[in-house]
N, C-alpha and C positions, 0 to 999 in steps of 0.2 A: 570580369566580375561574375558572369554566371557559372563559370567553372568553380570559383572560389565557394560559391553557394552550394554547388553539388559536393564539393569536398567537405564542407561542414555537414551537410546531410549524410554523407558517408560515415564521418566520425560518430555522428548520433547513432547510425544504424549499427556501427562497430562497438557500441556501448562505451565510447570515449569522446563525449561531446566537447570536453574542454582541452582535447590533446592538439588541435589545430593551433599552432603558435606562430606560423609563418605569416608575415605581413602581406597585404595584397601587393604592395610595391616590391617586395623581394620576389614574390611568385611571378610577377609580370616580368620583371628583369631577368629571372632565371630561364623564363620560357620565350622571351620575345626580345631579350636585350642584345648586346653586342656579342656575347658568347653564350648562347643558351645551352642548357644542360638537359633540357627535356623537351618532349615534343608529344603532341596529342592529336588524336582524331576525336571529333565530336559529332555527336547525332543530334539532328534539329527536328523540330516538329512541324515545321512550316509547309512542308511538301504534302501534296494530296494523299501519298501513300502513308498508311499507319505504320509501315514498316521504317520510316525515316530514311535519312540519307546520311552520308559522311562526307565532311569537309576537313581536310588536312591542315594542320598546324596554325589554325586562326580560329578566333571566336567570331562568328559573323552575327548580324543584327537580327537573328532569330532566336527562338526559345530553344536552348540548349537542353536536351533531355537525357543525355548520356554522354560519357567521354572515356576513352582509353589514354591514360597518360603513361608514357614509357621513356626510357633512355636506353643507350647503348652501353653494355658493360662487356669487360674483356675477361675470358676465361684462358688460363695458361694451357689449359688442356683441350679446349674447344674452339678458341678464337672469339670473334665478336659475336655477341648474343644480344638479342632485344630483351630488355627486362621491363615486364609490365608492372608499373608501380600501383596503379588503380584502374579498375574497370567499374563503371557505375552507370546504372540505368535508374532513372528516378522511379520512386515506387509506383506512381500512377501509370508509368509507361512499360513497366516489366510485363513480360509475356507477349509482346508484339514483335519479337525478333530482333529488337535493337542490339542486345548484348551480342547475339551471333554476328550481326553485321559488323559490329567493332571488333570482335575477336577474329573473325575471318579477314578483316582489313589488316590486322596485325600480322597475321600469318602470310598474307600477300606482300606486305612490307619486307618481312624476313627473307622471302624468296627473291623479291626484287633487289635486294640490297645484299644477297649472297650471305646473310648471317647464318651462323651454324646452329641457331635454335631460338626458341622463345621461353623465357622463364619467368614465373611468377609465384606468388605466395598466397594461400588462401587459409583463412581461420578455420580451426578444426571444428568449431561449432556452426560454421556457416554452410549447412546442408544443402541449401538452395543453390549456392555457388559451386559447391563441391559436385553437386548433380550436373549442374551446367557443363563443367569442365570435363566430367566423365563422359559426356556425349562426343568428345573428340577422341577418335580411336588410338591416337599416338600419345595422349596425355599420360604422364607418368607422375604419380604421387610418392614423393620421397620422404619417407619418415625417418630416415637415417641421419638427418642434420637438425641442429638447434640453431634457431635465429639468435644472434648476439648483437649487441650494440653498446655503445657509449654515447650518452647525450650530453650535450654541453649547453 
């Protein structure tokens, strides 16, 4: 439930408050059901450190203040790659290193699972996020591709 609240917070932040149409039941089934299609790392605020901690693949009975939701995609050129769907730290907790903890944990996951890379998107107006990602020396910003989709 806490992750869905943060997803709605993200939609408001991205100026799309009505865009979240997935039901809570579908979200839970897709992540925790018989055939999960996404995984997540969550950051909680219950530990003494203001830097938070990460608990993999489950929400625990603590206040979730950030998450990194991802899935594995396949590139015919590169092989398996971790695709970061969403990275969010609540507005109140930003600036405490939680985003870095989550992103670094994704990098560690890629290396542990031998994925060929980490892929994500960032909105061109989200300068705070762009500046965050630019701190990673190997980050590549590819402006040669357009995002395309068909919604049903």
